[in-house]
N, C-alpha and C positions, 0 to 999 in steps of 0.2 A: 283369475283375479289375484294379483300380487298382494303381498303384505309388506308393510313397512311403516315407520313412524310418521312419514309425510302424508300418508293417505293417497298418494299419487300412484298412477300406473308406473311400474318400474320396468324399464326396457331390458330385454334379455339378450345375452350373447347367444351365438349360434355356431354350429360347426361350419367350416368352409366348404366341405365336400358333399353336404347333404342338407335338405331342409330340416329346420328345427322340429317340425311336425309333419306328419303325412296328411294332415287335414288343415283346412283354413284355420288360422289362429288369430285371435284378437286379445289384447291386453286390457284389463278393466281395472280402473282405480277403485280402491275400497270405498273412498268417500262418495263415489258416484254409483255404487253397486246395488243399492237397495232396490230400485225399480227393476233392474234386470233379474235380481234374485227372486223377487216376488213374481215376475212374469214367468220365470222358469218353474216355480212352484205350482203355478196355475196351468202350466202346459201350453202357454200361449205361443204362437208361431213367431219367428223372428227372421229377419233377412240380414245377412252379413255382406256388405259391399266392400270389395278390395280395390282401391285405386292405386295406380302406379305399375311399374314394370320391373320384373326381376332381371337378373343377369349380372355379368361381371363388370367391374369398374376399376379404373386405374387408381392405385394408392401409392404414396411415396414414402420412402424411408430416408431420413436424413443421416448421412454418414460423414464424419469428419475425422481425419487422421493427422497426427504429428509423428512422423516416422523418424526414429533415430536408429541408424543402422546398427544391427547387432545387439540392441537393447531389448530387455523384456517388456512385456505389454501390461498396461493398465486399461481396463475397459469400463466405461460408465454408460448405462443404458436407461432409457425411460420411454414409455409409450407416448405417442402424439395424437392418438385418436380416442374418441369416447362418445357416449350418448349425450345429446343436447349440448349445453355449454361446457359441462364437465369441469367447471372451474376448481372445485374441491378435489375431485378425483385425479385430475391431471396437473392442475396449476402448481401446487407446491413441489411436486417432483420435477416438473419442468423448470421451475425457478432455481432449484438447487443444482440441477444439471447444467444450466447456463452459468451459474456462479462457479461451479467446479471447472467448467471448460475454460474460464478465464484464469483461475488460480493454479490449476494443476501443472500447466507447462512450466511455470516458474518454480513450483514447490517440488516437482519431481523431474529434474533435468536429465536424469539418467535412464528414463523410461520412454518408450514409445507409447503414444496415447491413442485410444480409439473411443470416440463418442458417437453413440447411435441413438436415434430417436425414431422409433419404428411405428408404423401404422398397422392396421389389421388386428388390433387387440380383440375387437368384438367378435371376430371369427376364431375364437378359442386360441388366441396367441399366435395367429398365423404369421404376422410380421416378425415376431420374435424368433419363431422357428427358422425363418429364412435368414435372419441376421446371424444367428448362431451358426447355421450351417454354411453360409456363403461368405460372410463378412468377417466373423470373429477370427482371431489368431489361433494357431494350434493351442489346445489347452495346456500343454507342457511349457509353452512360452509365455504364459500369463501369470503375473504375480497377484492379480486381483480382477474379478469381474463384479462390479457394483451395480445393482439394479434398483432403481427408484420407481416403485410401482404406485398403485392407487393409495390414497389417503396417507401420504407421507406426513402431512401436517395440516389437518383440517379442523375447523372449529367444532367444539363440543356443544351439546344442547341439553337442556332439561326437557324431559318428556312430560308434557301436560296434556290433559284430555283435549284432543282436537287441535293442538298447536305445539310448536317447539319454541322454547325460550333460549336465545343465544347466550353462550358463555365465552369468556375470553381465553379459556384453556383449550388444549388439544383433545380431540376425540380419541379415547384410549383404544378403540378397536383397530389397532394397527400392530403389525408384527415385525420383529427384527430377527431374521434368520441368517446365520453365518456358517462358514466352515467351522468344524469343531475347534480348530486351533485359535480362532478369533473370538470365541464366545466370552471368555473372561474379560478381554480387553473391551469388547462391545458393552458388556454390562457395566463396566467402569465409566466409559465415555458417555453412555446414554442414561446414566443414573438420574432419576428424578423426572424423566420424560414419560408421561403416561403411555403405556402400551409398548414402549421401546426399552424400558429400563430392565426388562428381563429377556435378554437375547436368548435364542434357542438354537441348538445345532440343527443344521438342515437335514441331518439324518432322521429327525423326528417327523419330517414331512414338510414339503414346501408347496406353495400354490402360485397361481398366476405365471407370469413370464419367467420368474426366477427358476421355476421347475424346468424350463427349457435349457437354462444355463447349466443346472446341475445334471440334467439328463445327458448333455453333451460332454460331460466329463471334466469340466473346469474345476480343479481341486481347491482353488482359493477364491471364495465368493462370499458375497453378503448382499442382502436385499431387504427392502421395506415394502410391505404391501398391507392392504386392509380394505375396509369399507366404512364409510361415514354415514351419518343419518340421511343425507340426501343422495346417497349413492345410486346412480342410474335413474334419477328422478328429474323431471323438468325444472325443479327448484335448485338444482346444483349450479348455482351462479356464484358471482364473486363475493356475495355476502357470507358464504360459508368458509372463507379463508381469513384467518386471524394472523396478523403480522408477527406477534410475539412468539407463538408456538413455531411458526415457520422459521424465524431467525434462530431460535434455540435448537431446532432440529438441524439446521444447516451448520451451525457451529459444532454440534456433536459429530456430524458426519466428517467435517474437516479434521477434528481432533482424532477421530478414529482412523482416518486414512494416514494422518501424520504418524500415528503410533505403529501401524502394522506394515506399512510399505517400506521395504529396505531402500535406504538412500546412501550412496557413497559420500562420506564426509571428507 
């Protein structure tokens, strides 16, 4: 039985090379759990029926390059897969990724650009590990790897008994981690944005797919990641995305990139 403010069953990520559990596993929503818990207390028998087939399936990573010979690289990545609609988990990161793909070729004409949108996140960052290993430029040739993970800019809620009341502001449970050299600049550019206003150096520990970037040895990096109220729940639909926090976060990302990326004037 999972726990969370929505009362829904929260879907769980799993390793790619082994089952999540050695035994049959079902997820139970807290709001529906009372009869099951009572039956367990009474020792009543139960039958678990698993429908469907396991096995491997094809997943796709989107890779786009603007190659300028002999120029250093800028990389922007975001995941493209998630549980259910995952509008809040993925949508804001994907929206900013698309906006940057349109803006950066003009803003940074002296750099080669790599934009990647990888699948397989639910298998413990499987897609990201392949992207970093097989697609990314040599770490020494990159001026920045920016990763836009979960909850880049998702709506906040008031927690009320049995329900969530929407707010127009951003959910603060999001983190901004950067290389040590970028921390002060990030704190300035993201000032006033809940959860992002206090950037932390990645040496304090990173999570999600940014950890694959750091592990691969990219010295110049930054990333946003977190979890919102409807994270991994069936209720993670478009209603959890608020336009104003998304626009403010996108503007801060652009200001940050403009400040830290060297451009020949």
